[in-house]
ROLUMVEX-451293 format. One record per residue (C-alpha): residue number from 0; residue in three letters; x, y, z. Coordinates in pm, 1 decimal. Example, Ala and Ser with C-alpha at 12.3 -4.5 7.8 and 13.67 -1.06 7.14 Angstrom:
REM residues 2
PT   n res       c1       c2       c3
PT   0 Ala   1230.0   -450.0    780.0
PT   1 Ser   1367.0   -106.0    714.0
END
This chain:
REM residues 226
PT   n res       c1       c2       c3
PT   0 Met    438.8  -1483.1   -670.1
PT   1 Val    388.7  -1532.5   -297.1
PT   2 Thr     34.7  -1503.2   -168.5
PT   3 Val    -15.0  -1205.5     64.0
PT   4 Glu   -238.8  -1284.3    359.6
PT   5 Leu   -357.4  -1056.0    638.3
PT   6 Arg   -296.1  -1238.2    965.1
PT   7 Arg   -399.2  -1186.0   1326.3
PT   8 Leu   -268.6  -1295.5   1659.3
PT   9 Ser   -413.4  -1599.9   1828.5
PT  10 Pro   -751.2  -1527.7   1996.7
PT  11 Lys   -606.7  -1687.7   2311.0
PT  12 Val   -380.7  -1388.0   2355.2
PT  13 Lys   -685.5  -1191.0   2473.1
PT  14 Tyr   -706.2  -1416.4   2777.7
PT  15 Leu   -344.0  -1340.5   2861.8
PT  16 Trp   -402.0   -968.1   2829.2
PT  17 Phe   -714.3   -986.7   3043.9
PT  18 Met   -529.5  -1186.3   3309.3
PT  19 Gln   -282.2   -901.3   3338.1
PT  20 Tyr   -570.7   -663.4   3411.5
PT  21 Ile   -718.4   -914.8   3655.1
PT  22 Val   -391.6   -925.2   3849.2
PT  23 Ala   -378.4   -546.2   3851.5
PT  24 Gly   -745.6   -537.2   3961.9
PT  25 Leu   -677.4   -777.9   4246.5
PT  26 Ile   -393.2   -560.3   4367.6
PT  27 Val   -618.7   -253.0   4356.0
PT  28 Trp   -898.6   -444.0   4532.5
PT  29 Ile   -668.6   -553.3   4815.5
PT  30 Val   -536.0   -201.4   4866.5
PT  31 Leu   -882.8    -42.9   4860.9
PT  32 Ser  -1023.7   -314.0   5087.4
PT  33 Val   -758.0   -243.0   5348.3
PT  34 Val   -838.5    125.7   5325.8
PT  35 Ala  -1215.5     61.3   5351.3
PT  36 Val  -1174.9   -160.8   5655.4
PT  37 Ser   -917.9     56.6   5831.0
PT  38 Ile  -1087.4    390.9   5775.9
PT  39 Asp  -1440.2    439.9   5901.0
PT  40 Leu  -1596.2    608.1   5599.8
PT  41 Pro  -1949.6    745.9   5653.1
PT  42 Ile  -2076.5    577.0   5339.2
PT  43 Leu  -1952.9    238.1   5461.8
PT  44 Ser  -2002.9    277.9   5834.8
PT  45 Arg  -2316.4     64.5   5845.7
PT  46 Phe  -2151.3   -228.9   5662.6
PT  47 Ser  -1937.1   -502.4   5809.8
PT  48 Asp  -1576.3   -552.4   5702.8
PT  49 Ala  -1667.9   -840.4   5470.5
PT  50 Thr  -1942.5   -636.7   5312.0
PT  51 Arg  -1708.3   -344.0   5262.9
PT  52 Met  -1463.4   -570.7   5080.7
PT  53 Leu  -1741.1   -699.8   4856.9
PT  54 Val  -1851.0   -345.9   4778.1
PT  55 Val  -1495.7   -252.2   4682.5
PT  56 Leu  -1472.8   -567.3   4467.3
PT  57 Ala  -1793.2   -473.3   4286.7
PT  58 Val  -1658.1   -126.7   4213.6
PT  59 Val  -1333.3   -270.9   4079.7
PT  60 Met  -1523.2   -517.0   3857.1
PT  61 Ile  -1736.3   -235.1   3716.1
PT  62 Phe  -1421.0    -53.1   3612.3
PT  63 Leu  -1279.1   -373.5   3459.8
PT  64 Leu  -1577.8   -428.9   3232.2
PT  65 Pro  -1470.6   -163.0   2978.1
PT  66 Val  -1135.6   -339.2   2965.5
PT  67 Leu  -1300.0   -630.5   2781.9
PT  68 Leu  -1411.5   -398.0   2503.9
PT  69 Trp  -1070.4   -233.7   2491.8
PT  70 Leu   -891.3   -568.6   2461.3
PT  71 Glu  -1122.2   -675.9   2180.3
PT  72 Leu  -1046.7   -354.2   1990.1
PT  73 Lys   -675.9   -397.4   2059.2
PT  74 Tyr   -686.0   -751.9   1926.0
PT  75 Arg   -871.7   -656.1   1608.5
PT  76 Ser   -641.1   -364.0   1537.1
PT  77 Phe   -327.0   -579.8   1555.2
PT  78 Thr   -248.8   -741.4   1219.1
PT  79 Tyr     62.5   -854.0   1038.0
PT  80 Thr    126.7   -940.0    674.6
PT  81 Leu    407.8  -1133.7    509.7
PT  82 Thr    458.7   -979.1    165.7
PT  83 Asp    713.5  -1058.8   -104.2
PT  84 Glu    950.3   -788.8     25.0
PT  85 Gly    898.6   -786.9    401.3
PT  86 Ile    671.0   -791.8    704.2
PT  87 Ile    410.1   -523.3    773.3
PT  88 Ile    282.9   -489.7   1131.4
PT  89 Arg    -12.9   -264.5   1211.1
PT  90 Glu   -145.7   -192.5   1558.5
PT  91 Gly   -315.4     73.5   1766.9
PT  92 Val   -677.2    146.0   1858.1
PT  93 Ile   -659.7    524.3   1870.4
PT  94 Ala   -303.6    603.4   1761.4
PT  95 Lys   -238.2    387.2   1458.0
PT  96 Lys    113.4    251.0   1407.8
PT  97 Gln    264.1     67.8   1112.4
PT  98 Val    606.1    -96.3   1096.6
PT  99 Asp    754.3   -212.0    763.8
PT 100 Ile   1041.2   -458.8    802.1
PT 101 Pro   1219.9   -558.2    478.9
PT 102 Tyr   1351.2   -913.4    471.1
PT 103 Val   1695.4   -794.7    362.3
PT 104 Ser   1735.7   -592.5    685.6
PT 105 Ile   1631.1   -869.4    926.4
PT 106 Glu   1923.8   -994.2   1133.0
PT 107 Asn   1752.4  -1231.5   1374.6
PT 108 Val   1412.4  -1388.1   1443.3
PT 109 Asp   1360.8  -1558.8   1776.7
PT 110 Val   1078.5  -1707.9   1982.5
PT 111 Lys   1011.6  -1675.7   2353.8
PT 112 Lys    774.7  -1914.4   2529.8
PT 113 Pro    701.3  -1825.3   2892.0
PT 114 Val    536.3  -2095.5   3099.2
PT 115 Ile    184.8  -1960.6   3068.8
PT 116 Tyr    234.1  -1915.2   2692.8
PT 117 Arg    344.9  -2275.6   2654.7
PT 118 Leu     33.6  -2392.1   2837.3
PT 119 Leu   -175.1  -2218.6   2570.6
PT 120 Gly     48.1  -2324.2   2281.4
PT 121 Leu    155.0  -1965.9   2209.7
PT 122 Gly    482.9  -1786.8   2164.1
PT 123 Val    622.2  -1436.2   2127.4
PT 124 Val    805.1  -1379.6   1797.4
PT 125 Ser   1063.3  -1099.6   1799.5
PT 126 Ile   1232.2   -955.3   1491.3
PT 127 Asp   1567.8   -775.1   1503.1
PT 128 Thr   1696.9   -562.1   1217.6
PT 129 Ala   2040.6   -436.3   1120.4
PT 130 Gly   2127.1   -118.9   1306.5
PT 131 Gly   1814.6   -135.7   1521.9
PT 132 Thr   1837.9    -24.3   1882.9
PT 133 Gly   1577.6   -275.8   1999.2
PT 134 Lys   1314.5   -516.2   1876.7
PT 135 Glu   1192.1   -378.5   1546.5
PT 136 Gly    881.9   -595.6   1547.8
PT 137 Val    711.7   -808.5   1815.3
PT 138 Leu    419.7  -1045.9   1763.7
PT 139 Pro    300.3  -1099.1   2121.8
PT 140 Gly     83.8  -1409.3   2081.3
PT 141 Val    117.1  -1644.6   1783.9
PT 142 Asp     -8.8  -1999.6   1736.1
PT 143 Arg    266.5  -2240.5   1623.1
PT 144 Pro    537.7  -1975.6   1652.2
PT 145 Asp    811.9  -2210.6   1530.5
PT 146 Asp    629.5  -2260.9   1200.6
PT 147 Leu    599.4  -1884.8   1157.8
PT 148 Val    969.8  -1834.5   1225.6
PT 149 Asn   1060.0  -2102.0    969.1
PT 150 Glu    833.6  -1934.9    713.4
PT 151 Ile    997.3  -1597.0    773.2
PT 152 Leu   1344.8  -1748.4    744.1
PT 153 Glu   1251.2  -1917.6    417.2
PT 154 Arg   1127.6  -1587.8    275.2
PT 155 Ile   1446.0  -1413.6    390.1
PT 156 Lys   1654.3  -1682.3    221.0
PT 157 Ala   1453.4  -1655.8   -100.4
PT 158 Val   1482.3  -1274.5   -114.7
PT 159 Arg   1853.3  -1271.4    -39.9
PT 160 Gly   1912.4  -1550.4   -291.5
PT 161 Ala   1728.3  -1351.1   -556.0
PT 162 Gly   1934.9  -1046.5   -462.6
PT 163 Glu   2260.7  -1238.3   -500.2
PT 164 Lys   2148.7  -1370.3   -839.3
PT 165 Ala   2052.8  -1020.9   -953.1
PT 166 Arg   2391.5   -885.8   -842.7
PT 167 Glu   2570.1  -1163.0  -1032.9
PT 168 Glu   2366.5  -1087.5  -1344.6
PT 169 Arg   2444.8   -716.8  -1313.0
PT 170 Ser   2815.4   -797.3  -1272.9
PT 171 Leu   2814.4  -1020.6  -1581.0
PT 172 Met   2628.2   -755.1  -1778.3
PT 173 Leu   2880.5   -492.6  -1668.2
PT 174 Leu   3173.0   -713.4  -1771.8
PT 175 Glu   3006.6   -781.3  -2106.2
PT 176 Asn   2957.9   -407.9  -2163.0
PT 177 Ile   3322.1   -344.0  -2077.6
PT 178 Leu   3431.1   -617.8  -2318.6
PT 179 Asn   3213.5   -471.9  -2595.6
PT 180 Glu   3358.9   -128.2  -2530.2
PT 181 Leu   3713.7   -266.4  -2553.4
PT 182 Val   3634.7   -449.7  -2876.6
PT 183 Gly   3480.0   -133.0  -3020.4
PT 184 Leu   3783.0     69.4  -2910.6
PT 185 Arg   4017.3   -180.7  -3077.3
PT 186 Asn   3817.3   -163.3  -3402.2
PT 187 Asp   3824.3    218.6  -3392.4
PT 188 Ile   4201.2    215.2  -3344.6
PT 189 Gln   4243.5    -27.0  -3635.3
PT 190 Glu   4024.5    186.3  -3862.0
PT 191 Leu   4213.9    498.4  -3760.3
PT 192 Phe   4545.6    330.6  -3834.6
PT 193 Val   4426.8    210.2  -4177.5
PT 194 Ala   4292.1    554.6  -4265.5
PT 195 Lys   4619.3    714.6  -4161.5
PT 196 Glu   4815.7    475.4  -4381.5
PT 197 Glu   4590.1    549.1  -4679.7
PT 198 His   4633.9    926.2  -4649.3
PT 199 Arg   5006.9    919.1  -4590.2
PT 200 Pro   5209.3   1057.8  -4901.7
PT 201 Arg   5391.0    788.3  -5094.9
PT 202 Lys   5768.1    808.4  -5104.5
PT 203 His   5961.1    791.3  -5428.2
PT 204 Arg   6036.6    436.3  -5503.0
PT 205 Lys   6387.6    338.7  -5568.2
PT 206 Lys   6459.4    219.6  -5909.3
PT 207 Ser   6391.5   -144.3  -5924.3
PT 208 Glu   6631.6   -194.9  -6204.2
PT 209 Lys   6987.2   -120.0  -6119.1
PT 210 Arg   7258.0    -85.2  -6368.2
PT 211 Glu   7415.9   -414.9  -6432.7
PT 212 Thr   7782.1   -426.8  -6361.6
PT 213 Pro   7978.9   -659.6  -6578.5
PT 214 Ser   8089.9   -976.0  -6423.9
PT 215 Pro   8466.4  -1019.9  -6399.2
PT 216 Thr   8440.8  -1357.5  -6565.3
PT 217 Glu   8227.6  -1231.3  -6847.7
PT 218 Pro   8419.8  -1106.6  -7153.7
PT 219 Ile   8405.7   -738.1  -7214.5
PT 220 Ala   8246.6   -650.2  -7543.0
PT 221 Asp   8462.9   -459.3  -7783.0
PT 222 Thr   8303.3   -125.9  -7814.0
PT 223 Lys   8576.2     28.4  -8029.8
PT 224 Leu   8492.4    111.6  -8382.8
PT 225 Arg   8671.7    -87.6  -8621.2
END
Protein backbone atom coordinates (compact mmCIF):
# COMPACT_ATOMS: atom_id res chain seq x y z
CA MET A 1 0.00 0.00 0.00
CA VAL A 2 1.55 3.27 -1.14
CA THR A 3 1.20 6.22 1.21
CA VAL A 4 -0.95 9.01 -0.22
CA GLU A 5 0.41 12.47 0.55
CA LEU A 6 -1.04 15.86 -0.32
CA ARG A 7 1.76 17.91 -1.84
CA ARG A 8 2.24 21.57 -2.74
CA LEU A 9 4.47 23.46 -5.07
CA SER A 10 7.67 25.00 -3.80
CA PRO A 11 7.06 28.28 -1.89
CA LYS A 12 9.73 29.84 -4.12
CA VAL A 13 7.34 29.66 -7.04
CA LYS A 14 5.44 32.60 -5.51
CA TYR A 15 8.48 34.80 -6.12
CA LEU A 16 8.49 33.81 -9.78
CA TRP A 17 4.81 34.58 -10.13
CA PHE A 18 5.24 37.93 -8.40
CA MET A 19 8.17 38.81 -10.65
CA GLN A 20 5.90 38.36 -13.64
CA TYR A 21 3.51 40.93 -12.16
CA ILE A 22 6.43 43.21 -11.34
CA VAL A 23 7.56 43.14 -14.97
CA ALA A 24 4.01 43.86 -16.10
CA GLY A 25 3.78 46.68 -13.51
CA LEU A 26 7.02 48.22 -14.74
CA ILE A 27 5.71 48.22 -18.28
CA VAL A 28 2.48 49.90 -17.13
CA TRP A 29 4.46 52.41 -15.05
CA ILE A 30 6.66 53.39 -18.00
CA VAL A 31 3.67 53.85 -20.29
CA LEU A 32 1.71 55.89 -17.74
CA SER A 33 4.78 57.95 -16.85
CA VAL A 34 5.26 58.92 -20.49
CA VAL A 35 1.61 59.89 -20.68
CA ALA A 36 1.80 61.90 -17.42
CA VAL A 37 4.88 63.78 -18.56
CA SER A 38 3.71 64.38 -22.12
CA ILE A 39 0.17 65.46 -21.32
CA ASP A 40 -0.37 68.40 -19.02
CA LEU A 41 -3.09 67.02 -16.77
CA PRO A 42 -4.69 69.55 -14.38
CA ILE A 43 -4.23 67.23 -11.42
CA LEU A 44 -0.49 66.94 -12.13
CA SER A 45 0.21 70.39 -13.50
CA ARG A 46 1.85 71.65 -10.32
CA PHE A 47 4.27 68.69 -10.11
CA SER A 48 7.58 68.27 -11.87
CA ASP A 49 8.19 65.44 -14.32
CA ALA A 50 10.07 63.38 -11.72
CA THR A 51 7.30 63.87 -9.20
CA ARG A 52 4.70 62.85 -11.75
CA MET A 53 6.60 59.62 -12.40
CA LEU A 54 6.76 58.91 -8.68
CA VAL A 55 3.04 59.53 -8.33
CA VAL A 56 2.33 57.10 -11.17
CA LEU A 57 4.67 54.55 -9.54
CA ALA A 58 2.81 54.87 -6.25
CA VAL A 59 -0.51 54.26 -7.99
CA VAL A 60 0.86 51.20 -9.76
CA MET A 61 2.25 49.81 -6.48
CA ILE A 62 -1.12 50.29 -4.77
CA PHE A 63 -2.74 48.18 -7.47
CA LEU A 64 0.00 45.53 -7.13
CA LEU A 65 -0.57 45.04 -3.41
CA PRO A 66 -3.72 42.91 -3.87
CA VAL A 67 -1.66 40.74 -6.19
CA LEU A 68 0.31 39.45 -3.18
CA LEU A 69 -2.89 38.17 -1.59
CA TRP A 70 -4.03 36.66 -4.87
CA LEU A 71 -0.73 34.81 -5.36
CA GLU A 72 -0.88 33.42 -1.84
CA LEU A 73 -4.40 32.10 -2.47
CA LYS A 74 -3.30 30.70 -5.82
CA TYR A 75 -0.38 28.92 -4.19
CA ARG A 76 -2.50 27.41 -1.42
CA SER A 77 -5.17 26.22 -3.84
CA PHE A 78 -2.67 24.33 -6.01
CA THR A 79 -2.08 20.80 -4.72
CA TYR A 80 -1.17 17.47 -6.24
CA THR A 81 -1.39 13.93 -4.91
CA LEU A 82 0.30 10.73 -6.03
CA THR A 83 -2.15 7.90 -5.31
CA ASP A 84 -1.90 4.19 -6.04
CA GLU A 85 -3.74 4.60 -9.36
CA GLY A 86 -2.66 8.02 -10.63
CA ILE A 87 -1.98 11.70 -10.06
CA ILE A 88 -4.64 14.15 -8.87
CA ILE A 89 -4.03 17.86 -9.51
CA ARG A 90 -6.29 20.49 -7.96
CA GLU A 91 -6.07 24.22 -8.60
CA GLY A 92 -8.16 27.36 -8.81
CA VAL A 93 -9.04 30.12 -6.35
CA ILE A 94 -12.54 30.90 -7.56
CA ALA A 95 -13.16 28.33 -10.30
CA LYS A 96 -11.97 25.02 -8.90
CA LYS A 97 -10.38 22.53 -11.30
CA GLN A 98 -9.36 18.92 -10.75
CA VAL A 99 -7.42 16.72 -13.15
CA ASP A 100 -7.16 12.94 -12.59
CA ILE A 101 -4.34 11.30 -14.54
CA PRO A 102 -4.16 7.49 -14.33
CA TYR A 103 -0.66 6.03 -14.46
CA VAL A 104 -1.67 3.61 -17.21
CA SER A 105 -2.53 6.51 -19.56
CA ILE A 106 0.69 8.50 -19.03
CA GLU A 107 2.88 8.48 -22.12
CA ASN A 108 5.64 10.90 -21.13
CA VAL A 109 6.88 12.89 -18.13
CA ASP A 110 9.45 15.60 -18.76
CA VAL A 111 11.12 18.46 -16.89
CA LYS A 112 11.87 21.97 -18.10
CA LYS A 113 14.35 24.16 -16.25
CA PRO A 114 14.53 27.75 -17.51
CA VAL A 115 17.49 29.78 -16.33
CA ILE A 116 15.67 31.59 -13.56
CA TYR A 117 14.15 28.28 -12.39
CA ARG A 118 17.57 26.67 -12.20
CA LEU A 119 18.82 29.55 -10.08
CA LEU A 120 16.10 28.74 -7.55
CA GLY A 121 16.49 24.97 -7.85
CA LEU A 122 13.04 24.55 -9.39
CA GLY A 123 11.64 22.85 -12.45
CA VAL A 124 8.40 22.54 -14.40
CA VAL A 125 7.09 18.97 -14.60
CA SER A 126 4.80 18.23 -17.55
CA ILE A 127 2.71 15.08 -17.97
CA ASP A 128 1.49 13.84 -21.36
CA THR A 129 -1.23 11.22 -21.73
CA ALA A 130 -2.26 8.91 -24.54
CA GLY A 131 -4.57 10.66 -26.97
CA GLY A 132 -4.15 14.02 -25.25
CA THR A 133 -4.06 17.15 -27.38
CA GLY A 134 -1.68 18.94 -25.03
CA LYS A 135 -0.13 18.77 -21.59
CA GLU A 136 -2.61 16.92 -19.42
CA GLY A 137 -0.96 18.07 -16.21
CA VAL A 138 1.64 20.75 -15.41
CA LEU A 139 3.34 21.33 -12.06
CA PRO A 140 4.79 24.82 -12.54
CA GLY A 141 7.30 24.96 -9.68
CA VAL A 142 8.65 21.83 -7.99
CA ASP A 143 11.68 21.36 -5.76
CA ARG A 144 13.97 18.52 -6.94
CA PRO A 145 11.91 17.91 -10.08
CA ASP A 146 14.11 15.02 -11.23
CA ASP A 147 13.33 13.10 -8.05
CA LEU A 148 9.62 13.65 -8.60
CA VAL A 149 9.84 12.43 -12.19
CA ASN A 150 11.69 9.28 -11.08
CA GLU A 151 9.03 8.64 -8.44
CA ILE A 152 6.24 8.99 -11.00
CA LEU A 153 8.04 6.66 -13.42
CA GLU A 154 8.50 4.07 -10.69
CA ARG A 155 4.80 4.18 -9.87
CA ILE A 156 3.92 3.86 -13.57
CA LYS A 157 6.21 0.84 -13.85
CA ALA A 158 4.71 -0.76 -10.75
CA VAL A 159 1.11 -0.26 -11.95
CA ARG A 160 1.80 -1.52 -15.45
CA GLY A 161 3.73 -4.49 -14.07
CA ALA A 162 0.80 -5.36 -11.83
CA GLY A 163 -1.52 -5.02 -14.82
CA GLU A 164 0.60 -7.38 -16.91
CA LYS A 165 0.66 -9.91 -14.07
CA ALA A 166 -3.11 -9.67 -13.66
CA ARG A 167 -3.60 -10.20 -17.40
CA GLU A 168 -1.34 -13.26 -17.32
CA GLU A 169 -3.28 -14.68 -14.37
CA ARG A 170 -6.57 -14.06 -16.17
CA SER A 171 -5.21 -15.78 -19.29
CA LEU A 172 -4.05 -18.80 -17.28
CA MET A 173 -7.40 -18.97 -15.51
CA LEU A 174 -9.21 -18.80 -18.86
CA LEU A 175 -7.06 -21.61 -20.28
CA GLU A 176 -7.67 -23.69 -17.17
CA ASN A 177 -11.43 -23.16 -17.49
CA ILE A 178 -11.29 -24.18 -21.14
CA LEU A 179 -9.31 -27.30 -20.25
CA ASN A 180 -11.82 -28.21 -17.53
CA GLU A 181 -14.67 -27.72 -19.98
CA LEU A 182 -12.97 -30.00 -22.52
CA VAL A 183 -12.34 -32.67 -19.89
CA GLY A 184 -15.97 -32.44 -18.76
CA LEU A 185 -17.14 -32.66 -22.38
CA ARG A 186 -14.99 -35.76 -22.95
CA ASN A 187 -16.42 -37.41 -19.81
CA ASP A 188 -19.98 -36.60 -20.94
CA ILE A 189 -19.31 -38.13 -24.35
CA GLN A 190 -17.86 -41.26 -22.74
CA GLU A 191 -20.86 -41.61 -20.42
CA LEU A 192 -23.24 -41.10 -23.32
CA PHE A 193 -21.45 -43.75 -25.36
CA VAL A 194 -21.52 -46.25 -22.47
CA ALA A 195 -25.22 -45.60 -21.84
CA LYS A 196 -25.98 -46.08 -25.52
CA GLU A 197 -24.14 -49.41 -25.55
CA GLU A 198 -26.05 -50.60 -22.48
CA HIS A 199 -29.45 -49.81 -23.99
CA ARG A 200 -28.72 -51.23 -27.41
CA PRO A 201 -30.72 -54.59 -28.08
CA ARG A 202 -28.53 -57.67 -28.03
CA LYS A 203 -28.26 -59.64 -31.25
CA HIS A 204 -28.84 -63.36 -31.37
CA ARG A 205 -25.62 -65.09 -30.73
CA LYS A 206 -24.45 -67.62 -33.15
CA LYS A 207 -24.28 -71.08 -31.90
CA SER A 208 -20.98 -71.60 -30.28
CA GLU A 209 -21.05 -75.26 -30.92
CA LYS A 210 -21.03 -76.22 -34.52
CA ARG A 211 -21.77 -79.61 -35.79
CA GLU A 212 -18.66 -81.62 -35.96
CA THR A 213 -17.84 -82.92 -39.36
CA PRO A 214 -16.06 -86.21 -39.43
CA SER A 215 -12.46 -86.12 -40.23
CA PRO A 216 -11.47 -87.92 -43.43
CA THR A 217 -8.84 -89.86 -41.55
CA GLU A 218 -11.18 -90.88 -38.79
CA PRO A 219 -13.04 -94.17 -39.37
CA ILE A 220 -16.72 -93.86 -39.95
CA ALA A 221 -18.77 -95.62 -37.34
CA ASP A 222 -21.02 -98.34 -38.60
CA THR A 223 -24.47 -97.11 -37.99
CA LYS A 224 -26.23 -100.00 -39.74
CA LEU A 225 -28.21 -102.35 -37.65
CA ARG A 226 -26.83 -105.66 -37.56
